[in-house]
C-alpha positions as CSV (number, residue, x, y, z in Angstrom):
1,M,9.7,17.4,4.1
2,N,13.5,18.1,4.0
3,D,13.8,16.5,7.4
4,I,13.0,13.1,5.9
5,T,13.9,13.5,2.2
6,F,17.6,12.9,2.6
7,D,17.6,10.4,5.4
8,Y,17.3,7.2,3.3
9,T,19.5,5.0,1.2
10,Y,16.8,3.1,-0.6
11,L,14.0,5.6,-0.7
12,Q,13.6,8.7,-2.8
13,V,11.1,11.0,-1.1
14,E,9.3,13.9,-2.9
15,Q,6.3,16.0,-2.0
16,T,4.0,17.9,-4.2
17,G,1.2,19.6,-2.3
18,G,-0.4,17.0,0.0
19,V,0.9,14.1,-2.0
20,L,4.1,12.3,-0.9
21,T,5.8,10.1,-3.5
22,L,8.1,7.3,-2.3
23,T,10.3,5.6,-4.9
24,L,12.2,2.4,-4.1
25,R,15.6,2.8,-5.6
26,R,17.6,-0.4,-5.7
27,K,17.5,-0.8,-9.4
28,A,20.5,-3.2,-9.7
29,K,18.6,-5.7,-7.5
30,L,15.1,-5.0,-9.1
31,N,14.3,-3.2,-5.8
32,A,14.6,-6.5,-3.9
33,M,13.8,-6.0,-0.3
34,N,16.6,-6.2,2.3
35,A,16.4,-5.4,6.0
36,A,17.6,-1.8,5.5
37,M,14.9,-1.1,3.0
38,M,12.2,-2.6,5.3
39,A,13.4,-0.5,8.1
40,E,13.3,2.7,6.0
41,L,9.8,2.0,4.8
42,T,8.6,1.2,8.3
43,D,10.2,4.4,9.6
44,I,8.7,6.8,7.0
45,F,5.2,5.4,7.3
46,R,5.3,5.7,11.0
47,R,6.6,9.3,10.8
48,I,4.1,10.5,8.3
49,H,1.2,9.0,10.2
50,E,0.7,12.2,12.2
51,R,1.9,14.7,9.6
52,P,-1.0,17.1,8.6
53,D,1.0,18.2,5.5
54,V,0.8,14.7,4.0
55,R,-2.7,13.8,2.8
56,S,-1.9,10.8,0.6
57,V,1.1,8.7,-0.6
58,V,2.2,7.1,-3.9
59,L,4.6,4.2,-3.6
60,T,6.5,3.1,-6.7
61,G,9.8,1.6,-7.9
62,A,12.7,2.8,-10.0
63,G,13.6,0.9,-13.1
64,K,11.7,-2.1,-14.4
65,A,10.5,-3.5,-11.1
66,F,8.1,-2.3,-8.3
67,M,9.8,-4.8,-6.0
68,A,10.9,-8.3,-7.1
69,G,10.6,-9.9,-3.7
70,A,13.0,-10.3,-0.8
71,D,16.7,-10.2,-1.3
72,I,17.5,-14.0,-1.3
73,E,21.3,-13.3,-1.2
74,E,20.8,-11.5,2.1
75,Y,18.8,-14.2,3.9
76,R,20.2,-17.4,2.3
77,S,22.8,-17.7,5.0
78,F,20.5,-16.9,7.9
79,D,20.0,-19.4,10.7
80,L,16.4,-19.9,11.8
81,G,16.4,-17.2,14.4
82,A,17.8,-14.6,11.9
83,F,15.3,-15.7,9.3
84,F,12.4,-15.2,11.7
85,A,13.8,-11.8,12.7
86,F,13.8,-10.8,9.0
87,Q,10.2,-12.0,8.5
88,N,9.2,-10.0,11.6
89,K,10.7,-6.9,10.2
90,G,8.7,-7.4,7.1
91,R,5.5,-7.8,9.0
92,D,6.3,-4.6,10.9
93,M,6.7,-2.8,7.6
94,Y,3.4,-4.0,6.1
95,R,1.6,-3.2,9.4
96,A,3.1,0.4,9.3
97,I,1.6,0.9,5.8
98,E,-1.8,-0.6,6.7
99,E,-2.1,1.4,10.0
100,C,-0.8,4.6,8.5
101,A,-3.6,7.3,8.5
102,K,-2.8,8.3,5.0
103,P,-4.3,6.5,1.9
104,V,-1.5,4.8,-0.1
105,V,-1.5,4.3,-3.8
106,A,0.8,1.6,-5.2
107,A,2.0,2.6,-8.7
108,V,3.2,-0.8,-9.9
109,N,5.6,-0.2,-12.8
110,G,6.9,-3.7,-13.3
111,Y,7.5,-6.9,-11.3
112,A,5.7,-7.1,-8.0
113,L,6.7,-10.5,-6.8
114,G,6.7,-12.3,-3.4
115,G,7.2,-9.6,-0.8
116,G,6.7,-7.0,-3.6
117,F,3.2,-8.2,-4.3
118,E,2.6,-8.3,-0.5
119,L,3.9,-4.7,-0.4
120,A,1.4,-3.7,-3.1
121,L,-1.4,-5.5,-1.3
122,A,-0.5,-3.6,1.9
123,C,-1.4,-0.4,0.1
124,D,-5.0,0.9,-0.3
125,L,-5.2,1.1,-4.1
126,I,-3.2,-0.3,-7.0
127,V,-2.6,1.4,-10.3
128,A,-0.6,-0.8,-12.6
129,S,1.4,-0.3,-15.8
130,E,0.5,-2.6,-18.7
131,R,3.9,-4.2,-18.1
132,A,3.3,-5.0,-14.5
133,K,3.5,-8.6,-13.3
134,F,2.2,-9.9,-10.0
135,G,3.0,-13.2,-8.3
136,L,3.7,-15.1,-5.1
137,P,6.3,-17.6,-6.5
138,E,7.8,-18.7,-3.1
139,V,6.7,-22.3,-3.9
140,K,9.5,-22.4,-6.5
141,L,12.0,-21.9,-3.6
142,G,10.3,-24.6,-1.5
143,L,8.7,-21.9,0.7
144,V,5.4,-20.2,1.2
145,P,4.7,-16.4,1.5
146,G,5.3,-15.0,5.0
147,G,4.1,-11.4,4.7
148,G,0.4,-12.0,4.6
149,G,0.2,-13.0,0.9
150,V,-1.5,-16.4,1.4
151,Q,-4.4,-15.1,3.4
152,K,-4.8,-11.9,1.4
153,A,-4.8,-13.8,-1.8
154,L,-7.4,-16.1,-0.4
155,R,-9.7,-13.2,0.7
156,I,-9.2,-11.3,-2.6
157,L,-9.1,-14.0,-5.2
158,G,-11.1,-16.8,-3.6
159,P,-9.7,-20.2,-2.7
160,Y,-9.5,-21.6,-6.3
161,A,-7.8,-18.7,-8.0
162,A,-5.5,-18.2,-4.9
163,K,-4.4,-21.8,-4.9
164,D,-3.8,-21.7,-8.7
165,M,-1.5,-18.7,-8.3
166,L,0.2,-19.9,-5.1
167,M,0.7,-23.6,-6.0
168,T,2.0,-22.9,-9.5
169,G,3.9,-19.8,-8.7
170,R,2.7,-18.3,-12.0
171,F,2.7,-14.5,-12.6
172,L,-0.5,-12.6,-13.2
173,T,-0.6,-9.8,-15.8
174,A,-1.9,-6.3,-14.9
175,Q,-5.1,-7.0,-16.9
176,E,-5.6,-10.3,-15.0
177,G,-5.2,-8.3,-11.8
178,R,-7.8,-5.9,-13.0
179,E,-10.2,-8.7,-13.8
180,L,-9.6,-10.3,-10.4
181,R,-10.3,-6.9,-8.8
182,F,-7.1,-6.2,-6.9
183,V,-5.9,-3.8,-9.5
184,N,-7.9,-0.6,-9.7
185,A,-6.6,0.7,-13.1
186,V,-4.3,-0.4,-15.8
187,V,-2.5,2.3,-17.9
188,P,0.3,2.5,-20.5
189,P,3.8,2.7,-18.8
190,E,4.3,6.3,-19.8
191,Q,1.0,7.3,-18.1
192,L,1.6,5.4,-14.8
193,A,3.1,8.3,-12.8
194,E,0.5,10.8,-13.9
195,A,-2.4,8.3,-13.2
196,A,-1.1,7.5,-9.7
197,A,-0.5,11.2,-8.9
198,T,-4.0,12.1,-10.1
199,L,-5.6,9.4,-8.0
200,A,-3.5,10.4,-4.9
201,S,-4.4,14.0,-5.5
202,S,-8.1,13.2,-5.5
203,L,-7.6,11.3,-2.2
204,A,-5.7,14.3,-0.8
205,E,-8.7,16.6,-1.5
206,Q,-11.1,14.5,0.7
207,A,-11.6,15.0,4.5
208,P,-8.6,13.5,6.1
209,L,-10.4,12.1,9.2
210,A,-13.1,10.5,7.0
211,V,-10.5,8.9,4.7
212,Q,-8.6,7.6,7.6
213,G,-11.8,6.2,9.1
214,L,-12.7,4.5,5.8
215,K,-9.3,2.9,5.6
216,K,-9.6,1.6,9.1
217,L,-13.2,0.4,8.7
218,V,-12.5,-1.6,5.6
219,N,-9.2,-3.1,6.8
220,E,-10.6,-4.1,10.2
221,G,-14.2,-4.9,9.1
222,R,-13.4,-7.4,6.4
223,D,-12.6,-10.1,9.0
224,A,-15.4,-9.2,11.4
225,S,-19.0,-10.4,11.4
226,L,-21.4,-8.1,9.4
227,E,-23.2,-7.0,12.6
228,T,-20.0,-6.2,14.4
229,A,-18.6,-4.3,11.4
230,Q,-21.8,-2.3,10.9
231,A,-21.8,-1.3,14.6
232,Y,-18.2,-0.1,14.3
233,D,-19.2,1.9,11.2
234,R,-22.0,3.6,13.1
235,A,-19.8,4.4,16.1
236,Y,-17.2,5.9,13.8
237,L,-19.8,8.0,12.0
238,A,-21.1,9.4,15.3
239,N,-17.6,10.5,16.3
240,L,-17.0,12.1,13.0
241,F,-20.2,14.1,13.1
242,Y,-18.8,16.4,15.7
243,S,-15.5,17.0,13.9
244,A,-14.8,20.4,12.3
245,D,-14.4,18.8,8.9
246,A,-17.8,17.2,9.0
247,Q,-19.5,20.4,10.0
248,E,-17.6,22.2,7.2
249,G,-18.6,19.6,4.7
250,I,-22.3,19.8,5.7
251,T,-22.2,23.6,5.6
252,A,-20.3,23.8,2.3
253,F,-22.9,21.4,0.7
254,A,-25.8,23.6,2.0
255,E,-24.0,26.7,0.7
256,K,-23.1,25.1,-2.6
257,R,-19.4,25.8,-2.3
258,P,-16.3,23.5,-2.2
259,P,-15.4,22.5,1.4
260,L,-12.1,23.4,3.0
261,F,-11.0,20.4,5.1
262,I,-8.3,20.8,7.7
263,G,-8.1,17.4,9.2
264,K,-9.8,18.2,12.6
């Protein structure tokens, strides 16, 4: 991965086996999101989309924050056109993560606020430190979330819990996130990296085409009717049945041996 490891200012990129770890590194600003960071994240997720050597991704932050939202100092002087351009770059970034073929684990080490919470929600699974805090506090600035946070909070939390968080701007603890079912696991801070890596490694061991399909089916099926979503599931299953990985998985099961998936 040396061709992308050293290209970025705000991302540290490391690969162990099939797991790629991305660390946001803007500690002095609590990893606040500026346009350059958004461009880097968009770029790397688009570039790894087709890379067979990457099977899963861990996204985390350096220091005491995952990402503490957008860099207000950068956009406070924007005119309306520049502000909308900044928001569009953010949506491109979230879309690149959601559409990436690789499963993405957010390892939330601290504050995940505003755009940082939306970044975590763009990932597929969230492992959180006991110190993590989640929130969409844009109301305190006289704004509303613009990166999908409102509608995702509504769908994940339900209307009453979503309005409570959005309208008060209050932060949720990692344990509250677990109880509200958007956090998959809560661990002590010193165990976060290992827990996220273990989860990402387990994802990397699965059949890549099946994992990619499941990500797509869940992301796209949640807003479709049940009948439409189930028809999509069946069509995807039929296509996978003829893949080399499916035939290997079936054969390995019959032969009582571990499968060797190649992503084809």
